[in-house]
N, C-alpha and C positions, 0 to 999 in steps of 0.2 A: 401191389406194385404201383408206383406213381412216376409218371414221366413229367419232368419239369424242365422248361427251357430257359428260365431265368429265375431270379429271386423274388420277382413280383408275384406272389402267390396268395391264395385265399387264407386269411388269418381270422379265425373265429367267424363272425357273421359280417365282417367288413371286407369290402373289395379294395385291393391294394393298387388297382390301376391296370391298364391294359399292358400286355406283354410287349416288349420291343419298343416301348415309347416311354418318355419321362415327363408326364404332365406336371406342372407346378401351379401353386396358388389356386386361383379361381378355376383354371382349366382342369386341374386335378379334382377339385371338389365337384365340378360340373359332371365330369366323367363318372366319378364315384357315385354320385347321386343318381345319374341316369341309369347306370348299370344296376344299382340297388333297386331302383323303381321297376326296371324291366324284369328283374328277378321276382319281385313281389307280385307284379301283375301276372307273370307266368304261373306263379304258385296259386293265385286265386282263381285262375281260369281252369285249373286242373280238376277241381272238385265238381263243378257243374258239367264239365265235359265228360267226366267219368260217369256221371248219372245218365247222360244221354247215351253213351256207349253201352252201359249195362242194361238199361231199359229197352234199347233196341234189340239186344240179344234176347231178352225175355219175351218181347213181342213176337219175335220170329217163331217162337214155339207156342203161340197163343191161339192157334187155329184160325189164322187169317185167310181171307179169300185171295185170289190171284192178284186183284187190283191193289189190295192193301199191302200185299207182299212187295209189289212193285214200288209203292210209295216208301216202304221201309228200306228197300234197297237203295233208292235215291237219297234218302236221309242219311243212310250209312256212308255213302260215298262223300256227301257233303261234310259229314262229321269227321271222316278220315282225313279230309283236307285240313280241317281245323286242327286236328290232333297233330298233323305233320308240321303245321305252323308253330304250335306250342312246343313240339320237340325241337324245332329249329331254334327257337328262342333259348331253350335250355342248353342246346349245343353252343350257342354264341356266348351265353353266360359262363359256361364251363371253360370255353376257349379263352375268354377274356380274363378269367381268374388265373390263367397260366397253368392249369392242372389237367392231367388225364389220369384218372384212377381206374385201374383194372380190377375186376372181380372175376376170378377164374373159377370155372366149374366144368363138369363134364357136359358136352353137347354133341349133337350129331350134325356134321357138315352137310350131309345129304338133305336133311330136313331144313337146315338153315337156308340152303340154296333154293329149296322149294318155296319157302316163305318169302325170300327175296324176290323171286319171280312173280309170285302172287301180288306182292305189294306194288309192283310196277305195271300191272295190267292196265289200269285206267290211264296212266300217263302215256304208255305206249300207244294205246288206242286213240287218244286225243291228238297225238303228234303224227300219227300215220306211220310210225316206225315199226320195225319188227325187233323182237328181243328173244334171243336164244340162250337159255341158261340150262345146259344139260346137267342132269343129276348124276353125280359120279358113280353111284351104285344103287341097286335096288335094295341091298341090305344096308343097315345103318353103318355110318362111318364115325364111330365115337372118338372124340379127341378132348383134350383138356385145355381150356383157354377162356377168354371172355367173348362169348357168342354175341352179346348185345353190341359191344364195341366193334367187333369185326364186321358185323352186318351193317353197322352205322357207317363205317369207312367205305365198305363196298357200295352202299347206297349213295354216298356223296359222289363217288367216282362215276357210278352209273348215271346219276343225274347230270353230271357234267358232260358225259359222253352223249346223253340223250339231247342235250341242248345244242350239240354240234353235229348231230347225225343227219339232219336235213332230210327227213322222210326216208331214211335208208335203214340199214340194219345194224344191230349191235349183237356181238357174239361174246359170250363169257365161257372161258375154258378153265379147267383146273388140272394141275399136275402136282405131283408130290415127289420129293426127293428124300427117301428114307435114310436116316442116319443110324448108327449103331446103338445109340443111347435111348431107344424107344421114342425118338423124336423124328420129326420130318419138317422140311421146308415146303409149305404149301404155296404154290404159285398160281394166283388168280390173274388170268389175262382177259382184259376187256378191250375188244377191238370194235371200232366203228368206222363207217364210211360217211364222209360228210365234209363240212367246211373246215378251213384251217383254224386252229385254235388261236384266240386272241393273244397278243404278245404278253399282256399283263398277267393273263391266266397261266400261260406257259412259264413265265418268270417265277410264279409262286411254286412251281415244281422244283426249282433249283434249291440249293442249300440255304438260300436266304429267304426268310419269312417276311412278308410285307409288314411294314410298320403302319400304325394308325388304321388297322383294318376295321371296317364298319360292317354292320349287318346288311347294308345296302350292296356291298360288294359280294353278291350272292355266290357266284361261281368261284371267285378267288377264295372266299371263305370255305366253300365245300372242299376244294383241293387242299387248302392249308390245314383244315381240321382233320381231314382223312390222313394226311401226312403225319400229323401230330399223334394220332391214334396208333397208326402202324409203327411209328418210331418207338412209342411207349411199349409196344409189343415185342420190340427187338427186330422189326422187319424194315423193309424199304419199299418205296413206290418209285417206279421209273416210268418215263413216257417216251415213246418213239413216234415221231411224226411221220406220216406217210404222205404220198402224193395227194391222196384224197382221203383225209381222215387221220386216224391215229390209233395208238395202242397203249393202254395202261397196263403195267405189270406190278401187282402187289405181291410181295413175298413175305410170308409170315411163318415163324417157327411155332409149331404146336406139338404137344405130346399126345401119343396114342393112349387110349383107355381100353380096358377089357370090354368086349361087346355085351357080355352076359351080366345081368344083375343077380344078386343073391335073392333067393325066393323069400318073399315077405310072409309073415304069419297069416295074412289074409289069403294069399295065394295058396298056401298049404291047406287052408281050411276049405278050399274049393268054392270061393264066392262066385256068384254069377256076375257077368260083366255089366258095368254101368253103361248107360246110353252114351255118355261122353267118354271117349277113349282115354282121356287124361286121368280119369278116376276109376279105371277098370279094376285096379288092384285093391281099391278101397270099397268096391261095391259089396253090398250086403251088410256092411258094418254101420252102426249108428254112433255118431260122434256128437258130443256136447260142446258147443262153441260159445265163447264169450267175445262179444264185440264191444270195444270201447271207442266211441266215435261221437263227437259233439255236433256234427252236421246232420240235420234232420233228413235231407235227401239221401245223404251217404248211408245213414242207418237203414232207411227203408230199402235202398238198393241191395245192400249186402244181405239183409234179412231175407229178401225175396230170392236171392241167388242161393243162399244156404238152404232155405226151405225147399227150393226146387230140386236140390240134391236128395232131400229126405232126411237131413240132419236137424238137430235141435239147436236153438240159439237164444242166448240171453243178451240183452242190450243195456249197456251203461252209457250215460250221456257225458260223463266226465271220469277222470282218473279215480277220484275218491269213491264214486259209486262203483267203479270197476273193482277196486280193492275189496269193497264190501261183498260184492258178488263172489269174488275169488275166495274169500275167507269162508263163505257159506256153503260152497259145494266144489266138487272136483270137475275140472274142465279138461278136455282133450286138446284144445287149441284156443289161443287168444289172438284175435285180430285187433290190431292196435293202431289208432291214429297217433301221430306224433305231436301235432300242434293242438293241445287241449287247453281249456281255459284256466284250470287250477294247478295242474302238474303236467309237465310234458311227458311224452312217451318214454324218453330215456330214464327219467326219474321213476316212472311207474315200473319199468322193467327192473331197475335196480332194487326197488322195494320187494318185488316178487322174488327175484333171485336171492336176495339176502334172507328172506323168510324161508325159502326152500333149503338154503344152506344150513340155517339154524336148526330146522326140523329134520334134516336128513332125507327129505322127500325128493322124488325124481323131479327134474325140471319140466315144467309145462311149456310146450312149444309156443313161441310168440312170433307172430308175423306182423311186421309194420305194413300198414296200408296208408300211404301218405302222398301228399302233393309235393313233398320235398324230393326233387328228382335228380340232383347231381350225384355222380358216382361217390363223392365224398359223403353225401347224406346216407347212401347205402352202407358205406364202410362204418359210419358212425352208429348205425343201427346194429350191425353185427358186433361192433366193439362194446356196445351197451349190454349185450347178452341176448339179443334177439336171434331167432333161427331162420328167418326169411324176410324178404322185402318185396313189396308190390307197390309200384309207383302209379299214381293217378295221372291221366285217365286209365282206369282199369281195363286191361285187355282180358277178356273172359278166358281165353286160352291160357294166358300166363297165370291168371288167378287160380284156375283149376290145377295147372301144373305145379305151381308153388305150394299150395296147401297139400296136394297129393304127396309131393316129395318130402315135405317137412313131416307130415304124419307118418309116412312110411319109415323114415329115418328114426322117428321117435319110437315106433312100434318095434323096430329092429333092435334098438337099444334095450327096450324093456324085455325082449325075449331072450337076451343073453343070459 
């Protein structure tokens, strides 16, 4: 599902200009070039940042003493701030392209709110505010929607509330109005006590979107981008100003999912649990992985992560080498970079899928591991025939979750 507010949209790899404005001549070229450059810089930053994130995770489990662990914790916090800046640049590029692409899947709202609360711990501590995000249920609350985008919108609004809270408190509440069609309107209320909101920020909450929005207009951008996301989801954002502070109300329609998952073949076999909860259902199994990645640091990182799980991995430095590996043996999973020197990941996937179709063999799961981070990039990966998508910088939790879900789905298909 794609939300578009005008016809100025991303076409191929070219940026067609900012939404809600009509640059001409040199002005248009200048904007186009600047946005393209910003996108390229953002892309190039993601691979080294991914290495820092991944190796910090591996170091945490390397038997460090308490002083070393403290250093690691400080580096992680600094790296988290860098990653937030990188994500912010991606958000701005996506907004400027005039698109919001939704990728729907099953997720747990309770878990999402826990993650949201955790991500704001440092910001809350630094500002001297308090943040209360109650978890709606001890049990999972599974729904169907775009978890990443919803969390993104909530984060933008929380950041805005935090900027206006003035050492006071922010309270998040969740209500749901159930409808008859297995859907519900989820209402997220974010209340804060503090200073009056600036007029230009409040104006961005109206039906008019600011023109010529720049990345420097940080709070206006956060509000406008959140509004764009929620609108694409079919929801609305409202703001009620109070005598001291204000209250945001985000209403989003979501579908309920069944809480229980079908038992996987590995669960039925009674495998012992893995140390990482995301891989519990795959514990005790040995998988053969093929990694196709041209970046040396990226190869070493993923190799170490996979081997720490206890799985085997072969590494190809380019697509042609990857195809040779694939033809020589059977793999349970392919981890694939998209930007490769000889043949891109989309073409590689097409060759794999065409070969499997001709031979009648089952599809080998393919997961993109890429610095291309826009939702449209994720959609393009799935359209090419891939089964999963992991954007850099790699979140270890997301990495484990994605490979676990893709492998479980593959095993379930094979067991039919």
